[in-house]
C-alpha positions in Angstrom: 60.0 126.7 58.8 56.4 127.9 58.8 53.8 125.4 57.9 51.0 127.0 55.8 47.9 125.5 54.4 45.4 126.9 51.8 42.0 125.3 51.7 39.6 126.2 48.8 37.4 124.1 46.6 38.3 126.1 43.6 41.8 125.0 42.5 42.5 128.2 40.6 41.7 130.4 43.6 43.8 128.1 46.0 46.8 128.2 43.7 46.6 131.9 43.2 46.5 132.6 46.9 49.3 130.1 47.5 51.4 132.0 45.0 50.7 135.3 46.8 51.6 133.9 50.1 54.8 132.3 48.8 55.8 135.5 47.0 55.3 137.6 50.2 57.3 135.3 52.4 60.1 134.9 49.8 60.4 138.7 49.6 61.1 138.6 53.4 63.4 135.5 53.2 61.0 133.5 55.4 61.2 129.7 54.8 57.8 128.1 54.5 56.2 124.7 53.6 52.9 125.4 51.8 50.2 122.9 51.0 46.8 123.3 49.2 43.6 121.3 49.9 40.5 121.1 47.8 38.1 121.0 50.7 37.5 120.7 54.4 37.4 116.9 54.4 40.7 116.6 52.6 42.3 119.0 55.2 40.8 117.2 58.2 41.8 113.8 56.8 45.4 114.9 56.3 45.9 115.4 60.1 47.9 118.5 59.3 48.0 121.2 62.0 49.6 124.2 60.2 50.9 127.3 61.8 48.8 129.5 59.4 45.6 128.4 57.6 43.8 130.2 54.9 40.3 128.8 54.7 37.4 129.4 52.3 33.9 129.5 53.8 31.7 128.4 51.0 32.7 124.8 50.3 30.8 121.4 50.0 30.3 120.0 53.5 32.1 120.4 55.7 32.2 124.1 54.9 34.8 126.5 56.2 33.2 127.2 59.6 32.5 123.5 60.2 36.1 122.6 59.3 37.5 125.3 61.5 35.4 124.1 64.4 36.5 120.5 63.9 40.1 121.6 63.9 39.8 123.7 67.0 38.2 120.8 68.8 41.2 118.7 67.9 43.5 121.2 69.5 44.5 123.2 66.4 46.0 126.5 67.7 47.3 128.0 64.5 46.5 131.4 63.0 43.2 131.1 61.0 42.3 133.5 58.2 39.0 133.1 56.4 38.9 134.0 52.7 35.4 134.3 51.3 32.9 136.4 49.3 30.5 136.3 52.3 31.2 139.6 54.0 28.0 139.4 56.1 29.3 136.3 58.0 32.3 138.0 59.4 31.0 137.8 63.0 30.9 134.0 62.9 34.7 134.1 62.6 34.9 135.0 66.3 33.3 131.6 67.2 36.5 129.8 66.0 39.0 132.5 67.1 39.9 133.6 63.5 42.8 135.9 63.2 41.4 137.7 60.1 38.6 137.7 57.5 39.5 138.5 53.9 36.9 139.2 51.3 37.2 137.9 47.7 38.4 139.2 45.4 41.5 140.0 47.5 42.6 143.6 47.5 46.4 143.7 47.5 46.5 146.2 50.3 44.3 144.1 52.5 46.3 141.0 51.8 49.6 142.6 52.5 48.2 144.2 55.7 47.1 140.8 56.9 50.4 139.2 56.1 52.3 141.9 57.9 50.1 141.5 61.0 50.6 137.7 60.9 54.4 138.1 61.0 54.2 140.7 63.7 52.0 138.4 65.8 54.4 135.5 65.3 57.4 137.6 66.2 55.9 139.3 69.2 54.4 136.2 70.7 50.9 137.8 71.0 49.5 134.3 70.3 51.7 132.9 73.2 53.7 130.6 71.0 57.3 129.4 71.5 59.6 129.3 68.5 61.9 126.3 68.8 64.9 126.0 66.5 66.6 122.7 65.8 69.2 123.0 63.1 67.5 124.5 60.1 64.0 123.5 61.3 61.7 125.8 63.2 58.6 124.8 65.1 56.0 127.0 66.7 54.6 125.5 70.0 51.5 127.1 71.7 52.3 127.9 75.3 49.1 126.2 76.3 50.3 123.0 74.7 53.4 122.8 77.0 52.7 120.8 80.1 56.1 121.1 81.6 59.8 121.5 80.6 62.8 119.7 82.0 66.5 119.9 81.4 68.7 116.8 81.1 72.4 117.1 80.1 72.1 120.5 78.6 69.0 119.6 76.6 65.5 121.0 77.2 62.7 118.5 76.9 59.2 120.0 76.2 56.5 117.7 77.4 53.4 118.5 75.3 49.8 117.8 75.8 48.8 116.6 72.3 52.2 116.2 70.6 55.3 114.1 71.1 58.1 115.3 73.4 60.4 117.8 71.7 64.0 118.2 72.8 66.7 120.7 71.8 69.7 122.5 73.2 68.7 125.4 75.4 69.4 126.6 79.0 66.3 126.5 81.2 67.1 130.0 82.4 66.9 131.2 78.8 63.7 129.3 78.1 62.2 130.8 81.2 62.6 134.3 79.8 60.7 133.3 76.7 57.6 132.0 78.5 54.9 134.0 80.4 53.8 134.0 84.0 51.7 130.8 83.8 55.0 128.9 83.9 56.7 128.4 87.3 60.2 127.2 88.1 59.3 124.5 90.6 62.7 122.9 90.6 66.1 123.8 89.3 65.5 121.4 86.4 61.8 121.9 85.8 59.3 124.5 84.6 55.6 123.7 85.0 52.6 125.2 83.2 50.2 126.0 86.1 47.3 125.4 83.7 48.0 121.7 84.3 48.7 121.7 88.0 46.2 119.6 89.9 47.7 119.4 93.4 50.9 119.9 95.3 52.5 117.6 97.8 55.7 117.5 99.8 58.4 117.0 97.2 56.2 116.8 94.1 53.3 118.2 92.1 50.6 116.1 90.5 49.5 117.2 87.0 46.1 116.8 85.3 47.8 114.7 82.7 48.5 112.0 85.3 52.2 112.9 85.6 54.2 113.9 88.6 57.2 116.3 88.7 59.5 117.3 91.5 59.0 120.5 93.6 62.0 121.7 95.6 61.4 122.5 99.3 62.6 126.1 98.8 60.2 126.7 95.9 57.0 125.2 97.4 56.0 128.4 99.2 56.6 130.4 96.1 54.5 128.0 94.1 51.5 128.8 96.3 51.9 132.5 95.5 52.3 131.7 91.8 49.1 129.7 91.8 47.1 132.5 93.3 48.5 134.9 90.8 47.7 132.5 88.0 44.1 132.2 89.2 43.7 136.0 89.0 45.5 136.5 85.7 44.8 133.4 83.6 41.9 131.3 84.8 39.1 133.6 83.5 40.6 133.5 80.0 41.0 129.7 79.8 
């Protein structure tokens, strides 16, 4: 289930947008949990980290940009869409990695286009997020949040940086196909995110989180090559 938040200090506007979002998702049979907030402070105090956030710019302090910046500093990695009358401030959206910038009053075509692109992004993994299904619950986990994965008794345990461990039934071989090249199979039961690799020693790897995970003798040489590739491909973007 997608977690969606709408933050606007005008209740009528917030409810109207929430209804539009809900109607769009319902028409595509996509389950979602939607919450409205009357301002940036209410959103920040809630501790919510939604998958998709629609955020007004002009609000009593903290305004939309200040709220977005505070959320990003906390580790918020959801898709952020600014909704505002201030067309001239569109370039500030890049500072907080906004997905889109919608201008009030919302044009139906622009809104639908943004929603379609949001769904396409979530489905294609362009934002590097893992969709985890546990029963009827769905959780989107940013790749960069995953420190390492281990399998125990047919269950995968995702060890996350800012979130509790998540476990669900999955084969590690299947999970490996869903992740990108920053993840390396260092052991038959472990996948490690090279972003968190600090050092490698005979039999184990030390992570920047203070944890240690096993590295099999046969995979240690391959790990060196994977680290070099990671440095070329990922390090400039992090």
